[in-house]
PDB file of N, CA, C and O in Angstrom:
ATOM      1  N   UNK A   1     -17.735  -9.549 -12.688  1.00  0.00           N
ATOM      2  CA  UNK A   1     -16.882  -8.535 -13.259  1.00  0.00           C
ATOM      3  C   UNK A   1     -15.810  -9.222 -14.103  1.00  0.00           C
ATOM      4  O   UNK A   1     -15.207 -10.197 -13.656  1.00  0.00           O
ATOM      5  N   UNK A   2     -15.569  -8.730 -15.305  1.00  0.00           N
ATOM      6  CA  UNK A   2     -14.544  -9.343 -16.159  1.00  0.00           C
ATOM      7  C   UNK A   2     -13.152  -9.264 -15.523  1.00  0.00           C
ATOM      8  O   UNK A   2     -12.827  -8.308 -14.820  1.00  0.00           O
ATOM      9  N   UNK A   3     -12.355 -10.274 -15.784  1.00  0.00           N
ATOM     10  CA  UNK A   3     -11.022 -10.367 -15.185  1.00  0.00           C
ATOM     11  C   UNK A   3     -10.161  -9.174 -15.591  1.00  0.00           C
ATOM     12  O   UNK A   3      -9.443  -8.620 -14.758  1.00  0.00           O
ATOM     13  N   UNK A   4     -10.222  -8.778 -16.840  1.00  0.00           N
ATOM     14  CA  UNK A   4      -9.399  -7.660 -17.304  1.00  0.00           C
ATOM     15  C   UNK A   4      -9.767  -6.363 -16.594  1.00  0.00           C
ATOM     16  O   UNK A   4      -8.892  -5.560 -16.270  1.00  0.00           O
ATOM     17  N   UNK A   5     -11.056  -6.157 -16.351  1.00  0.00           N
ATOM     18  CA  UNK A   5     -11.494  -4.957 -15.651  1.00  0.00           C
ATOM     19  C   UNK A   5     -11.021  -4.981 -14.195  1.00  0.00           C
ATOM     20  O   UNK A   5     -10.587  -3.957 -13.668  1.00  0.00           O
ATOM     21  N   UNK A   6     -11.104  -6.155 -13.541  1.00  0.00           N
ATOM     22  CA  UNK A   6     -10.615  -6.278 -12.161  1.00  0.00           C
ATOM     23  C   UNK A   6      -9.129  -5.968 -12.086  1.00  0.00           C
ATOM     24  O   UNK A   6      -8.678  -5.290 -11.162  1.00  0.00           O
ATOM     25  N   UNK A   7      -8.363  -6.464 -13.058  1.00  0.00           N
ATOM     26  CA  UNK A   7      -6.921  -6.224 -13.044  1.00  0.00           C
ATOM     27  C   UNK A   7      -6.604  -4.758 -13.309  1.00  0.00           C
ATOM     28  O   UNK A   7      -5.659  -4.220 -12.732  1.00  0.00           O
ATOM     29  N   UNK A   8      -7.370  -4.110 -14.165  1.00  0.00           N
ATOM     30  CA  UNK A   8      -7.161  -2.687 -14.413  1.00  0.00           C
ATOM     31  C   UNK A   8      -7.462  -1.873 -13.161  1.00  0.00           C
ATOM     32  O   UNK A   8      -6.681  -1.004 -12.775  1.00  0.00           O
ATOM     33  N   UNK A   9      -8.590  -2.156 -12.533  1.00  0.00           N
ATOM     34  CA  UNK A   9      -8.966  -1.448 -11.307  1.00  0.00           C
ATOM     35  C   UNK A   9      -7.937  -1.710 -10.204  1.00  0.00           C
ATOM     36  O   UNK A   9      -7.537  -0.788  -9.495  1.00  0.00           O
ATOM     37  N   UNK A  10      -7.516  -2.953 -10.064  1.00  0.00           N
ATOM     38  CA  UNK A  10      -6.517  -3.305  -9.056  1.00  0.00           C
ATOM     39  C   UNK A  10      -5.189  -2.613  -9.289  1.00  0.00           C
ATOM     40  O   UNK A  10      -4.541  -2.174  -8.339  1.00  0.00           O
ATOM     41  N   UNK A  11      -4.777  -2.512 -10.541  1.00  0.00           N
ATOM     42  CA  UNK A  11      -3.521  -1.838 -10.861  1.00  0.00           C
ATOM     43  C   UNK A  11      -3.592  -0.361 -10.514  1.00  0.00           C
ATOM     44  O   UNK A  11      -2.658   0.194  -9.936  1.00  0.00           O
ATOM     45  N   UNK A  12      -4.700   0.275 -10.867  1.00  0.00           N
ATOM     46  CA  UNK A  12      -4.880   1.691 -10.533  1.00  0.00           C
ATOM     47  C   UNK A  12      -4.894   1.871  -9.016  1.00  0.00           C
ATOM     48  O   UNK A  12      -4.291   2.813  -8.501  1.00  0.00           O
ATOM     49  N   UNK A  13      -5.573   0.982  -8.302  1.00  0.00           N
ATOM     50  CA  UNK A  13      -5.612   1.065  -6.841  1.00  0.00           C
ATOM     51  C   UNK A  13      -4.218   0.880  -6.228  1.00  0.00           C
ATOM     52  O   UNK A  13      -3.862   1.585  -5.284  1.00  0.00           O
ATOM     53  N   UNK A  14      -3.438  -0.053  -6.752  1.00  0.00           N
ATOM     54  CA  UNK A  14      -2.085  -0.266  -6.232  1.00  0.00           C
ATOM     55  C   UNK A  14      -1.200   0.957  -6.439  1.00  0.00           C
ATOM     56  O   UNK A  14      -0.465   1.357  -5.536  1.00  0.00           O
ATOM     57  N   UNK A  15      -1.272   1.545  -7.618  1.00  0.00           N
ATOM     58  CA  UNK A  15      -0.473   2.748  -7.886  1.00  0.00           C
ATOM     59  C   UNK A  15      -0.901   3.884  -6.959  1.00  0.00           C
ATOM     60  O   UNK A  15      -0.062   4.582  -6.391  1.00  0.00           O
ATOM     61  N   UNK A  16      -2.215   4.060  -6.811  1.00  0.00           N
ATOM     62  CA  UNK A  16      -2.726   5.111  -5.924  1.00  0.00           C
ATOM     63  C   UNK A  16      -2.305   4.847  -4.476  1.00  0.00           C
ATOM     64  O   UNK A  16      -1.922   5.773  -3.761  1.00  0.00           O
ATOM     65  N   UNK A  17      -2.374   3.594  -4.049  1.00  0.00           N
ATOM     66  CA  UNK A  17      -1.964   3.236  -2.693  1.00  0.00           C
ATOM     67  C   UNK A  17      -0.508   3.602  -2.447  1.00  0.00           C
ATOM     68  O   UNK A  17      -0.186   4.203  -1.423  1.00  0.00           O
ATOM     69  N   UNK A  18       0.362   3.253  -3.360  1.00  0.00           N
ATOM     70  CA  UNK A  18       1.792   3.525  -3.174  1.00  0.00           C
ATOM     71  C   UNK A  18       2.051   5.029  -3.129  1.00  0.00           C
ATOM     72  O   UNK A  18       2.827   5.501  -2.298  1.00  0.00           O
ATOM     73  N   UNK A  19       1.408   5.778  -4.014  1.00  0.00           N
ATOM     74  CA  UNK A  19       1.620   7.227  -4.041  1.00  0.00           C
ATOM     75  C   UNK A  19       1.120   7.876  -2.754  1.00  0.00           C
ATOM     76  O   UNK A  19       1.839   8.648  -2.120  1.00  0.00           O
ATOM     77  N   UNK A  20      -0.113   7.559  -2.372  1.00  0.00           N
ATOM     78  CA  UNK A  20      -0.690   8.159  -1.160  1.00  0.00           C
ATOM     79  C   UNK A  20       0.080   7.723   0.074  1.00  0.00           C
ATOM     80  O   UNK A  20       0.353   8.541   0.952  1.00  0.00           O
ATOM     81  N   UNK A  21       0.431   6.454   0.153  1.00  0.00           N
ATOM     82  CA  UNK A  21       1.167   5.947   1.311  1.00  0.00           C
ATOM     83  C   UNK A  21       2.531   6.620   1.433  1.00  0.00           C
ATOM     84  O   UNK A  21       2.948   6.973   2.536  1.00  0.00           O
ATOM     85  N   UNK A  22       3.231   6.802   0.311  1.00  0.00           N
ATOM     86  CA  UNK A  22       4.543   7.446   0.349  1.00  0.00           C
ATOM     87  C   UNK A  22       4.425   8.893   0.817  1.00  0.00           C
ATOM     88  O   UNK A  22       5.251   9.364   1.598  1.00  0.00           O
ATOM     89  N   UNK A  23       3.411   9.589   0.346  1.00  0.00           N
ATOM     90  CA  UNK A  23       3.218  10.982   0.764  1.00  0.00           C
ATOM     91  C   UNK A  23       2.901  11.054   2.253  1.00  0.00           C
ATOM     92  O   UNK A  23       3.469  11.881   2.966  1.00  0.00           O
ATOM     93  N   UNK A  24       2.005  10.201   2.726  1.00  0.00           N
ATOM     94  CA  UNK A  24       1.636  10.215   4.145  1.00  0.00           C
ATOM     95  C   UNK A  24       2.829   9.834   5.021  1.00  0.00           C
ATOM     96  O   UNK A  24       3.070  10.473   6.045  1.00  0.00           O
ATOM     97  N   UNK A  25       3.571   8.808   4.632  1.00  0.00           N
ATOM     98  CA  UNK A  25       4.742   8.405   5.420  1.00  0.00           C
ATOM     99  C   UNK A  25       5.789   9.519   5.463  1.00  0.00           C
ATOM    100  O   UNK A  25       6.427   9.732   6.494  1.00  0.00           O
ATOM    101  N   UNK A  26       5.963  10.219   4.362  1.00  0.00           N
ATOM    102  CA  UNK A  26       6.921  11.321   4.331  1.00  0.00           C
ATOM    103  C   UNK A  26       6.468  12.471   5.215  1.00  0.00           C
ATOM    104  O   UNK A  26       7.276  13.059   5.935  1.00  0.00           O
ATOM    105  N   UNK A  27       5.178  12.795   5.165  1.00  0.00           N
ATOM    106  CA  UNK A  27       4.651  13.867   6.011  1.00  0.00           C
ATOM    107  C   UNK A  27       4.820  13.517   7.487  1.00  0.00           C
ATOM    108  O   UNK A  27       5.225  14.361   8.286  1.00  0.00           O
ATOM    109  N   UNK A  28       4.513  12.289   7.842  1.00  0.00           N
ATOM    110  CA  UNK A  28       4.670  11.866   9.237  1.00  0.00           C
ATOM    111  C   UNK A  28       6.143  11.922   9.648  1.00  0.00           C
ATOM    112  O   UNK A  28       6.466  12.381  10.743  1.00  0.00           O
ATOM    113  N   UNK A  29       7.022  11.461   8.783  1.00  0.00           N
ATOM    114  CA  UNK A  29       8.449  11.475   9.110  1.00  0.00           C
ATOM    115  C   UNK A  29       8.962  12.892   9.302  1.00  0.00           C
ATOM    116  O   UNK A  29       9.702  13.159  10.249  1.00  0.00           O
ATOM    117  N   UNK A  30       8.580  13.795   8.422  1.00  0.00           N
ATOM    118  CA  UNK A  30       9.053  15.177   8.533  1.00  0.00           C
ATOM    119  C   UNK A  30       8.482  15.845   9.780  1.00  0.00           C
ATOM    120  O   UNK A  30       9.183  16.583  10.472  1.00  0.00           O
ATOM    121  N   UNK A  31       7.207  15.584  10.062  1.00  0.00           N
ATOM    122  CA  UNK A  31       6.558  16.253  11.186  1.00  0.00           C
ATOM    123  C   UNK A  31       6.989  15.690  12.545  1.00  0.00           C
ATOM    124  O   UNK A  31       7.106  16.443  13.512  1.00  0.00           O
ATOM    125  N   UNK A  32       7.223  14.397  12.629  1.00  0.00           N
ATOM    126  CA  UNK A  32       7.449  13.767  13.926  1.00  0.00           C
ATOM    127  C   UNK A  32       8.896  13.382  14.215  1.00  0.00           C
ATOM    128  O   UNK A  32       9.278  13.273  15.381  1.00  0.00           O
ATOM    129  N   UNK A  33       9.695  13.176  13.199  1.00  0.00           N
ATOM    130  CA  UNK A  33      11.037  12.621  13.421  1.00  0.00           C
ATOM    131  C   UNK A  33      12.157  13.627  13.246  1.00  0.00           C
ATOM    132  O   UNK A  33      13.321  13.238  13.152  1.00  0.00           O
ATOM    133  N   UNK A  34      11.837  14.900  13.200  1.00  0.00           N
ATOM    134  CA  UNK A  34      12.873  15.895  12.909  1.00  0.00           C
ATOM    135  C   UNK A  34      13.975  15.924  13.971  1.00  0.00           C
ATOM    136  O   UNK A  34      15.127  16.212  13.647  1.00  0.00           O
ATOM    137  N   UNK A  35      13.650  15.639  15.199  1.00  0.00           N
ATOM    138  CA  UNK A  35      14.654  15.692  16.266  1.00  0.00           C
ATOM    139  C   UNK A  35      14.991  14.321  16.841  1.00  0.00           C
ATOM    140  O   UNK A  35      15.609  14.223  17.901  1.00  0.00           O
ATOM    141  N   UNK A  36      14.595  13.285  16.156  1.00  0.00           N
ATOM    142  CA  UNK A  36      14.866  11.925  16.632  1.00  0.00           C
ATOM    143  C   UNK A  36      16.226  11.451  16.149  1.00  0.00           C
ATOM    144  O   UNK A  36      16.805  11.999  15.211  1.00  0.00           O
ATOM    145  N   UNK A  37      16.714  10.422  16.814  1.00  0.00           N
ATOM    146  CA  UNK A  37      18.010   9.860  16.467  1.00  0.00           C
ATOM    147  C   UNK A  37      17.928   8.899  15.301  1.00  0.00           C
ATOM    148  O   UNK A  37      16.843   8.598  14.805  1.00  0.00           O
ATOM    149  N   UNK A  38      19.080   8.418  14.868  1.00  0.00           N
ATOM    150  CA  UNK A  38      19.120   7.528  13.700  1.00  0.00           C
ATOM    151  C   UNK A  38      18.433   6.181  13.924  1.00  0.00           C
ATOM    152  O   UNK A  38      17.907   5.593  12.979  1.00  0.00           O
ATOM    153  N   UNK A  39      18.433   5.693  15.146  1.00  0.00           N
ATOM    154  CA  UNK A  39      17.770   4.413  15.413  1.00  0.00           C
ATOM    155  C   UNK A  39      16.258   4.547  15.237  1.00  0.00           C
ATOM    156  O   UNK A  39      15.620   3.649  14.688  1.00  0.00           O
ATOM    157  N   UNK A  40      15.686   5.646  15.694  1.00  0.00           N
ATOM    158  CA  UNK A  40      14.255   5.890  15.529  1.00  0.00           C
ATOM    159  C   UNK A  40      13.921   6.027  14.045  1.00  0.00           C
ATOM    160  O   UNK A  40      12.907   5.503  13.584  1.00  0.00           O
ATOM    161  N   UNK A  41      14.771   6.728  13.302  1.00  0.00           N
ATOM    162  CA  UNK A  41      14.563   6.852  11.858  1.00  0.00           C
ATOM    163  C   UNK A  41      14.594   5.482  11.190  1.00  0.00           C
ATOM    164  O   UNK A  41      13.742   5.172  10.357  1.00  0.00           O
ATOM    165  N   UNK A  42      15.571   4.672  11.556  1.00  0.00           N
ATOM    166  CA  UNK A  42      15.685   3.332  10.982  1.00  0.00           C
ATOM    167  C   UNK A  42      14.434   2.512  11.268  1.00  0.00           C
ATOM    168  O   UNK A  42      13.880   1.885  10.365  1.00  0.00           O
ATOM    169  N   UNK A  43      13.993   2.516  12.510  1.00  0.00           N
ATOM    170  CA  UNK A  43      12.805   1.739  12.871  1.00  0.00           C
ATOM    171  C   UNK A  43      11.551   2.250  12.166  1.00  0.00           C
ATOM    172  O   UNK A  43      10.731   1.459  11.700  1.00  0.00           O
ATOM    173  N   UNK A  44      11.404   3.575  12.091  1.00  0.00           N
ATOM    174  CA  UNK A  44      10.231   4.131  11.421  1.00  0.00           C
ATOM    175  C   UNK A  44      10.212   3.746   9.947  1.00  0.00           C
ATOM    176  O   UNK A  44       9.190   3.286   9.438  1.00  0.00           O
ATOM    177  N   UNK A  45      11.326   3.930   9.265  1.00  0.00           N
ATOM    178  CA  UNK A  45      11.345   3.640   7.837  1.00  0.00           C
ATOM    179  C   UNK A  45      11.294   2.140   7.556  1.00  0.00           C
ATOM    180  O   UNK A  45      10.765   1.729   6.523  1.00  0.00           O
ATOM    181  N   UNK A  46      11.824   1.328   8.440  1.00  0.00           N
ATOM    182  CA  UNK A  46      11.695  -0.118   8.291  1.00  0.00           C
ATOM    183  C   UNK A  46      10.232  -0.531   8.432  1.00  0.00           C
ATOM    184  O   UNK A  46       9.705  -1.277   7.607  1.00  0.00           O
ATOM    185  N   UNK A  47       9.588  -0.038   9.481  1.00  0.00           N
ATOM    186  CA  UNK A  47       8.180  -0.364   9.722  1.00  0.00           C
ATOM    187  C   UNK A  47       7.278   0.184   8.621  1.00  0.00           C
ATOM    188  O   UNK A  47       6.449  -0.542   8.073  1.00  0.00           O
ATOM    189  N   UNK A  48       7.439   1.461   8.302  1.00  0.00           N
ATOM    190  CA  UNK A  48       6.566   2.074   7.300  1.00  0.00           C
ATOM    191  C   UNK A  48       6.866   1.541   5.897  1.00  0.00           C
ATOM    192  O   UNK A  48       5.984   1.529   5.038  1.00  0.00           O
ATOM    193  N   UNK A  49       8.088   1.106   5.664  1.00  0.00           N
ATOM    194  CA  UNK A  49       8.422   0.525   4.375  1.00  0.00           C
ATOM    195  C   UNK A  49       7.801  -0.837   4.155  1.00  0.00           C
ATOM    196  O   UNK A  49       7.610  -1.254   3.012  1.00  0.00           O
ATOM    197  N   UNK A  50       7.483  -1.533   5.226  1.00  0.00           N
ATOM    198  CA  UNK A  50       6.854  -2.847   5.113  1.00  0.00           C
ATOM    199  C   UNK A  50       5.340  -2.810   5.306  1.00  0.00           C
ATOM    200  O   UNK A  50       4.642  -3.733   4.885  1.00  0.00           O
ATOM    201  N   UNK A  51       4.834  -1.772   5.927  1.00  0.00           N
ATOM    202  CA  UNK A  51       3.412  -1.716   6.266  1.00  0.00           C
ATOM    203  C   UNK A  51       2.500  -1.620   5.048  1.00  0.00           C
ATOM    204  O   UNK A  51       1.376  -2.120   5.091  1.00  0.00           O
ATOM    205  N   UNK A  52       2.949  -0.995   3.971  1.00  0.00           N
ATOM    206  CA  UNK A  52       2.102  -0.844   2.790  1.00  0.00           C
ATOM    207  C   UNK A  52       1.798  -2.185   2.130  1.00  0.00           C
ATOM    208  O   UNK A  52       0.870  -2.286   1.328  1.00  0.00           O
ATOM    209  N   UNK A  53       2.570  -3.209   2.462  1.00  0.00           N
ATOM    210  CA  UNK A  53       2.377  -4.520   1.842  1.00  0.00           C
ATOM    211  C   UNK A  53       1.023  -5.125   2.240  1.00  0.00           C
ATOM    212  O   UNK A  53       0.414  -5.839   1.443  1.00  0.00           O
ATOM    213  N   UNK A  54       0.548  -4.852   3.449  1.00  0.00           N
ATOM    214  CA  UNK A  54      -0.718  -5.445   3.904  1.00  0.00           C
ATOM    215  C   UNK A  54      -1.910  -5.024   3.044  1.00  0.00           C
ATOM    216  O   UNK A  54      -2.634  -5.898   2.567  1.00  0.00           O
ATOM    217  N   UNK A  55      -2.148  -3.730   2.822  1.00  0.00           N
ATOM    218  CA  UNK A  55      -3.262  -3.396   1.940  1.00  0.00           C
ATOM    219  C   UNK A  55      -3.008  -3.819   0.490  1.00  0.00           C
ATOM    220  O   UNK A  55      -3.952  -4.140  -0.232  1.00  0.00           O
ATOM    221  N   UNK A  56      -1.754  -3.822   0.062  1.00  0.00           N
ATOM    222  CA  UNK A  56      -1.440  -4.255  -1.298  1.00  0.00           C
ATOM    223  C   UNK A  56      -1.775  -5.731  -1.483  1.00  0.00           C
ATOM    224  O   UNK A  56      -2.259  -6.131  -2.542  1.00  0.00           O
ATOM    225  N   UNK A  57      -1.518  -6.546  -0.454  1.00  0.00           N
ATOM    226  CA  UNK A  57      -1.870  -7.963  -0.539  1.00  0.00           C
ATOM    227  C   UNK A  57      -3.375  -8.146  -0.685  1.00  0.00           C
ATOM    228  O   UNK A  57      -3.825  -9.006  -1.443  1.00  0.00           O
ATOM    229  N   UNK A  58      -4.151  -7.348   0.033  1.00  0.00           N
ATOM    230  CA  UNK A  58      -5.597  -7.429  -0.091  1.00  0.00           C
ATOM    231  C   UNK A  58      -6.072  -7.088  -1.489  1.00  0.00           C
ATOM    232  O   UNK A  58      -6.958  -7.751  -2.027  1.00  0.00           O
ATOM    233  N   UNK A  59      -5.490  -6.063  -2.078  1.00  0.00           N
ATOM    234  CA  UNK A  59      -5.867  -5.675  -3.438  1.00  0.00           C
ATOM    235  C   UNK A  59      -5.481  -6.776  -4.426  1.00  0.00           C
ATOM    236  O   UNK A  59      -6.260  -7.108  -5.320  1.00  0.00           O
ATOM    237  N   UNK A  60      -4.296  -7.337  -4.271  1.00  0.00           N
ATOM    238  CA  UNK A  60      -3.842  -8.380  -5.181  1.00  0.00           C
ATOM    239  C   UNK A  60      -4.693  -9.637  -5.037  1.00  0.00           C
ATOM    240  O   UNK A  60      -5.018 -10.273  -6.040  1.00  0.00           O
ATOM    241  N   UNK A  61      -5.062 -10.010  -3.808  1.00  0.00           N
ATOM    242  CA  UNK A  61      -5.938 -11.169  -3.610  1.00  0.00           C
ATOM    243  C   UNK A  61      -7.281 -10.946  -4.285  1.00  0.00           C
ATOM    244  O   UNK A  61      -7.835 -11.866  -4.888  1.00  0.00           O
ATOM    245  N   UNK A  62      -7.811  -9.722  -4.188  1.00  0.00           N
ATOM    246  CA  UNK A  62      -9.076  -9.409  -4.842  1.00  0.00           C
ATOM    247  C   UNK A  62      -8.927  -9.506  -6.365  1.00  0.00           C
ATOM    248  O   UNK A  62      -9.829  -9.983  -7.055  1.00  0.00           O
ATOM    249  N   UNK A  63      -7.784  -9.050  -6.880  1.00  0.00           N
ATOM    250  CA  UNK A  63      -7.564  -9.073  -8.323  1.00  0.00           C
ATOM    251  C   UNK A  63      -7.519 -10.488  -8.877  1.00  0.00           C
ATOM    252  O   UNK A  63      -8.043 -10.748  -9.960  1.00  0.00           O
ATOM    253  N   UNK A  64      -6.899 -11.401  -8.146  1.00  0.00           N
ATOM    254  CA  UNK A  64      -6.706 -12.753  -8.684  1.00  0.00           C
ATOM    255  C   UNK A  64      -7.806 -13.722  -8.276  1.00  0.00           C
ATOM    256  O   UNK A  64      -7.799 -14.877  -8.703  1.00  0.00           O
ATOM    257  N   UNK A  65      -8.751 -13.269  -7.456  1.00  0.00           N
ATOM    258  CA  UNK A  65      -9.831 -14.162  -7.018  1.00  0.00           C
ATOM    259  C   UNK A  65     -10.679 -14.573  -8.211  1.00  0.00           C
ATOM    260  O   UNK A  65     -10.973 -13.774  -9.100  1.00  0.00           O
ATOM    261  N   UNK A  66     -11.055 -15.821  -8.204  1.00  0.00           N
ATOM    262  CA  UNK A  66     -11.902 -16.345  -9.269  1.00  0.00           C
ATOM    263  C   UNK A  66     -13.291 -15.712  -9.185  1.00  0.00           C
ATOM    264  O   UNK A  66     -13.824 -15.513  -8.093  1.00  0.00           O
ATOM    265  N   UNK A  67     -13.869 -15.400 -10.335  1.00  0.00           N
ATOM    266  CA  UNK A  67     -15.236 -14.857 -10.304  1.00  0.00           C
ATOM    267  C   UNK A  67     -16.221 -15.894  -9.762  1.00  0.00           C
ATOM    268  O   UNK A  67     -16.067 -17.095  -9.981  1.00  0.00           O
ATOM    269  N   UNK A  68     -17.216 -15.411  -9.064  1.00  0.00           N
ATOM    270  CA  UNK A  68     -18.234 -16.318  -8.524  1.00  0.00           C
ATOM    271  C   UNK A  68     -19.088 -16.870  -9.649  1.00  0.00           C
ATOM    272  O   UNK A  68     -19.391 -16.174 -10.619  1.00  0.00           O
ATOM    273  N   UNK A  69     -19.467 -18.112  -9.507  1.00  0.00           N
ATOM    274  CA  UNK A  69     -20.329 -18.741 -10.514  1.00  0.00           C
ATOM    275  C   UNK A  69     -21.724 -18.168 -10.414  1.00  0.00           C
ATOM    276  O   UNK A  69     -22.258 -17.992  -9.319  1.00  0.00           O
ATOM    277  N   UNK A  70     -22.309 -17.880 -11.555  1.00  0.00           N
ATOM    278  CA  UNK A  70     -23.683 -17.363 -11.583  1.00  0.00           C
ATOM    279  C   UNK A  70     -24.647 -18.523 -11.739  1.00  0.00           C
ATOM    280  O   UNK A  70     -24.410 -19.445 -12.519  1.00  0.00           O
ATOM    281  N   UNK A  71     -25.733 -18.466 -10.991  1.00  0.00           N
ATOM    282  CA  UNK A  71     -26.720 -19.550 -11.069  1.00  0.00           C
ATOM    283  C   UNK A  71     -27.890 -19.142 -11.906  1.00  0.00           C
ATOM    284  O   UNK A  71     -28.822 -19.925 -12.087  1.00  0.00           O
TER     285      UNK A  71
END
């Protein structure tokens, strides 16, 4: 796969990941944390704010991986 195409696909995937992740995290926060205290809110948003990095790292590693040599 050409490098430019991989980077385009990866960029679209990253944008989609951030949008979907933000919506899901917001839905979970509204549904589950409405009666929780500030410490629970802090922990949830700290955890959920860092959790999206794991799938993003996978996408970025895939984007920058060298193409396999063809024999």
